[in-house]
DRENLOSE-166349 format. One record per atom (N, C-alpha, C): atom name; y, x, z. Coordinates in steps of 0.1 Angstrom, whole numbers. Layout:
REM residues N
node guza=CA&v=Y&u=X&w=Z
...
//
This chain:
REM residues 84
node guza=N&v=-339&u=-551&w=139
node guza=CA&v=-331&u=-539&w=143
node guza=C&v=-323&u=-534&w=131
node guza=N&v=-311&u=-532&w=133
node guza=CA&v=-303&u=-526&w=123
node guza=C&v=-301&u=-511&w=125
node guza=N&v=-301&u=-504&w=114
node guza=CA&v=-300&u=-489&w=116
node guza=C&v=-286&u=-485&w=112
node guza=N&v=-280&u=-476&w=120
node guza=CA&v=-267&u=-471&w=118
node guza=C&v=-268&u=-458&w=110
node guza=N&v=-260&u=-457&w=99
node guza=CA&v=-260&u=-445&w=92
node guza=C&v=-247&u=-437&w=95
node guza=N&v=-249&u=-425&w=97
node guza=CA&v=-238&u=-416&w=100
node guza=C&v=-236&u=-406&w=88
node guza=N&v=-224&u=-404&w=85
node guza=CA&v=-220&u=-395&w=75
node guza=C&v=-217&u=-382&w=82
node guza=N&v=-224&u=-371&w=79
node guza=CA&v=-221&u=-358&w=85
node guza=C&v=-214&u=-350&w=75
node guza=N&v=-202&u=-346&w=79
node guza=CA&v=-194&u=-337&w=70
node guza=C&v=-195&u=-323&w=76
node guza=N&v=-198&u=-314&w=67
node guza=CA&v=-198&u=-300&w=71
node guza=C&v=-184&u=-295&w=70
node guza=N&v=-179&u=-288&w=81
node guza=CA&v=-166&u=-283&w=81
node guza=C&v=-166&u=-269&w=74
node guza=N&v=-159&u=-268&w=63
node guza=CA&v=-159&u=-255&w=56
node guza=C&v=-147&u=-248&w=60
node guza=N&v=-149&u=-235&w=64
node guza=CA&v=-138&u=-227&w=69
node guza=C&v=-132&u=-220&w=56
node guza=N&v=-119&u=-220&w=55
node guza=CA&v=-112&u=-213&w=44
node guza=C&v=-105&u=-201&w=50
node guza=N&v=-108&u=-189&w=44
node guza=CA&v=-102&u=-177&w=49
node guza=C&v=-93&u=-172&w=37
node guza=N&v=-81&u=-169&w=40
node guza=CA&v=-71&u=-164&w=31
node guza=C&v=-70&u=-149&w=31
node guza=N&v=-74&u=-143&w=20
node guza=CA&v=-73&u=-128&w=19
node guza=C&v=-65&u=-124&w=6
node guza=N&v=-61&u=-112&w=6
node guza=CA&v=-54&u=-107&w=-6
node guza=C&v=-61&u=-94&w=-11
node guza=N&v=-63&u=-94&w=-24
node guza=CA&v=-68&u=-82&w=-31
node guza=C&v=-58&u=-78&w=-42
node guza=N&v=-52&u=-66&w=-40
node guza=CA&v=-41&u=-62&w=-49
node guza=C&v=-30&u=-72&w=-50
node guza=N&v=-26&u=-78&w=-39
node guza=CA&v=-15&u=-87&w=-38
node guza=C&v=-18&u=-101&w=-44
node guza=N&v=-30&u=-103&w=-48
node guza=CA&v=-34&u=-116&w=-53
node guza=C&v=-41&u=-124&w=-42
node guza=N&v=-37&u=-136&w=-40
node guza=CA&v=-42&u=-145&w=-29
node guza=C&v=-56&u=-151&w=-33
node guza=N&v=-65&u=-150&w=-24
node guza=CA&v=-78&u=-156&w=-26
node guza=C&v=-82&u=-164&w=-14
node guza=N&v=-88&u=-176&w=-17
node guza=CA&v=-93&u=-184&w=-6
node guza=C&v=-109&u=-183&w=-7
node guza=N&v=-115&u=-178&w=4
node guza=CA&v=-129&u=-177&w=4
node guza=C&v=-135&u=-185&w=15
node guza=N&v=-147&u=-189&w=14
node guza=CA&v=-154&u=-198&w=24
node guza=C&v=-165&u=-191&w=31
node guza=N&v=-167&u=-178&w=28
node guza=CA&v=-177&u=-170&w=35
node guza=C&v=-169&u=-162&w=46
node guza=N&v=-176&u=-160&w=57
node guza=CA&v=-169&u=-153&w=68
node guza=C&v=-172&u=-138&w=67
node guza=N&v=-181&u=-134&w=58
node guza=CA&v=-184&u=-120&w=56
node guza=C&v=-187&u=-118&w=41
node guza=N&v=-181&u=-107&w=36
node guza=CA&v=-183&u=-103&w=22
node guza=C&v=-186&u=-88&w=22
node guza=N&v=-193&u=-83&w=12
node guza=CA&v=-195&u=-69&w=11
node guza=C&v=-184&u=-63&w=2
node guza=N&v=-182&u=-50&w=2
node guza=CA&v=-173&u=-43&w=-6
node guza=C&v=-175&u=-46&w=-21
node guza=N&v=-188&u=-47&w=-25
node guza=CA&v=-191&u=-51&w=-39
node guza=C&v=-186&u=-65&w=-42
node guza=N&v=-188&u=-74&w=-33
node guza=CA&v=-184&u=-88&w=-35
node guza=C&v=-168&u=-88&w=-36
node guza=N&v=-162&u=-81&w=-28
node guza=CA&v=-147&u=-80&w=-28
node guza=C&v=-142&u=-75&w=-41
node guza=N&v=-149&u=-64&w=-46
node guza=CA&v=-144&u=-58&w=-59
node guza=C&v=-147&u=-68&w=-70
node guza=N&v=-158&u=-75&w=-70
node guza=CA&v=-160&u=-85&w=-81
node guza=C&v=-150&u=-96&w=-80
node guza=N&v=-148&u=-101&w=-68
node guza=CA&v=-138&u=-112&w=-66
node guza=C&v=-124&u=-108&w=-72
node guza=N&v=-120&u=-96&w=-69
node guza=CA&v=-107&u=-91&w=-72
node guza=C&v=-106&u=-85&w=-86
node guza=N&v=-117&u=-84&w=-94
node guza=CA&v=-117&u=-79&w=-107
node guza=C&v=-114&u=-64&w=-107
node guza=N&v=-118&u=-57&w=-96
node guza=CA&v=-115&u=-43&w=-95
node guza=C&v=-124&u=-35&w=-105
node guza=N&v=-118&u=-26&w=-112
node guza=CA&v=-126&u=-18&w=-122
node guza=C&v=-137&u=-10&w=-116
node guza=N&v=-148&u=-9&w=-123
node guza=CA&v=-160&u=-1&w=-118
node guza=C&v=-155&u=13&w=-116
node guza=N&v=-159&u=19&w=-105
node guza=CA&v=-156&u=32&w=-101
node guza=C&v=-144&u=34&w=-92
node guza=N&v=-135&u=23&w=-91
node guza=CA&v=-124&u=23&w=-82
node guza=C&v=-129&u=21&w=-68
node guza=N&v=-121&u=27&w=-58
node guza=CA&v=-124&u=26&w=-44
node guza=C&v=-116&u=14&w=-38
node guza=N&v=-122&u=5&w=-31
node guza=CA&v=-114&u=-5&w=-24
node guza=C&v=-111&u=-1&w=-10
node guza=N&v=-99&u=-5&w=-5
node guza=CA&v=-95&u=-1&w=8
node guza=C&v=-91&u=-14&w=16
node guza=N&v=-93&u=-14&w=29
node guza=CA&v=-87&u=-24&w=38
node guza=C&v=-74&u=-19&w=43
node guza=N&v=-64&u=-26&w=41
node guza=CA&v=-50&u=-22&w=46
node guza=C&v=-50&u=-24&w=61
node guza=N&v=-47&u=-13&w=68
node guza=CA&v=-46&u=-13&w=83
node guza=C&v=-31&u=-13&w=86
node guza=N&v=-27&u=-24&w=93
node guza=CA&v=-13&u=-25&w=97
node guza=C&v=-9&u=-13&w=106
node guza=N&v=3&u=-9&w=105
node guza=CA&v=8&u=2&w=114
node guza=C&v=7&u=16&w=108
node guza=N&v=8&u=26&w=116
node guza=CA&v=8&u=40&w=111
node guza=C&v=-5&u=45&w=108
node guza=N&v=-16&u=38&w=111
node guza=CA&v=-30&u=43&w=109
node guza=C&v=-33&u=44&w=94
node guza=N&v=-44&u=51&w=91
node guza=CA&v=-49&u=53&w=78
node guza=C&v=-56&u=40&w=74
node guza=N&v=-54&u=36&w=61
node guza=CA&v=-61&u=24&w=55
node guza=C&v=-76&u=29&w=54
node guza=N&v=-85&u=19&w=55
node guza=CA&v=-99&u=22&w=56
node guza=C&v=-107&u=19&w=43
node guza=N&v=-114&u=29&w=38
node guza=CA&v=-122&u=26&w=26
node guza=C&v=-133&u=17&w=29
node guza=N&v=-137&u=9&w=20
node guza=CA&v=-148&u=-1&w=22
node guza=C&v=-159&u=3&w=12
node guza=N&v=-171&u=6&w=17
node guza=CA&v=-182&u=9&w=8
node guza=C&v=-187&u=-4&w=1
node guza=N&v=-193&u=-2&w=-11
node guza=CA&v=-198&u=-14&w=-18
node guza=C&v=-209&u=-22&w=-11
node guza=N&v=-217&u=-15&w=-3
node guza=CA&v=-227&u=-22&w=5
node guza=C&v=-223&u=-26&w=19
node guza=N&v=-211&u=-22&w=23
node guza=CA&v=-206&u=-25&w=36
node guza=C&v=-202&u=-39&w=38
node guza=N&v=-206&u=-46&w=48
node guza=CA&v=-202&u=-59&w=51
node guza=C&v=-189&u=-59&w=59
node guza=N&v=-180&u=-68&w=55
node guza=CA&v=-167&u=-69&w=62
node guza=C&v=-166&u=-83&w=68
node guza=N&v=-163&u=-84&w=81
node guza=CA&v=-161&u=-97&w=87
node guza=C&v=-146&u=-100&w=84
node guza=N&v=-144&u=-111&w=76
node guza=CA&v=-131&u=-115&w=71
node guza=C&v=-123&u=-123&w=81
node guza=N&v=-110&u=-120&w=81
node guza=CA&v=-100&u=-128&w=89
node guza=C&v=-89&u=-131&w=80
node guza=N&v=-83&u=-143&w=81
node guza=CA&v=-72&u=-147&w=73
node guza=C&v=-61&u=-137&w=74
node guza=N&v=-55&u=-133&w=62
node guza=CA&v=-44&u=-124&w=62
node guza=C&v=-48&u=-110&w=59
node guza=N&v=-61&u=-107&w=58
node guza=CA&v=-66&u=-93&w=55
node guza=C&v=-61&u=-90&w=41
node guza=N&v=-58&u=-77&w=39
node guza=CA&v=-53&u=-72&w=26
node guza=C&v=-61&u=-60&w=22
node guza=N&v=-66&u=-61&w=9
node guza=CA&v=-74&u=-51&w=3
node guza=C&v=-67&u=-46&w=-10
node guza=N&v=-69&u=-34&w=-13
node guza=CA&v=-64&u=-29&w=-26
node guza=C&v=-73&u=-18&w=-31
node guza=N&v=-72&u=-15&w=-44
node guza=CA&v=-81&u=-5&w=-50
node guza=C&v=-73&u=7&w=-55
node guza=N&v=-80&u=18&w=-56
node guza=CA&v=-74&u=31&w=-61
node guza=C&v=-84&u=37&w=-71
node guza=N&v=-79&u=41&w=-83
node guza=CA&v=-88&u=48&w=-92
node guza=C&v=-94&u=60&w=-86
node guza=N&v=-107&u=63&w=-89
node guza=CA&v=-114&u=74&w=-83
node guza=C&v=-107&u=87&w=-84
node guza=N&v=-99&u=90&w=-95
node guza=CA&v=-92&u=102&w=-97
node guza=C&v=-80&u=104&w=-88
node guza=N&v=-76&u=93&w=-82
node guza=CA&v=-64&u=94&w=-73
node guza=C&v=-67&u=95&w=-58
node guza=N&v=-80&u=97&w=-55
node guza=CA&v=-83&u=98&w=-41
node guza=C&v=-81&u=112&w=-36
node guza=N&v=-76&u=113&w=-24
node guza=CA&v=-75&u=127&w=-18
node guza=C&v=-63&u=133&w=-22
//
């Protein structure tokens, strides 16, 4: 009896996001605010925001908050003294 070997390839999803107008390709579908700040090199103490299209307010992202990522999402940071 001959055995047939199959090669199983895992399909890796690539999600394209932007942090401070820099393009990043990530392979995780969820990242925390802390992971986003690390990825984007955001200075400690700065607040990261999710840009909300349209007239609505952009949304602050907490360091421990998980964000379900979708391609095209845009994030930016603001120094703590510039909030409000």
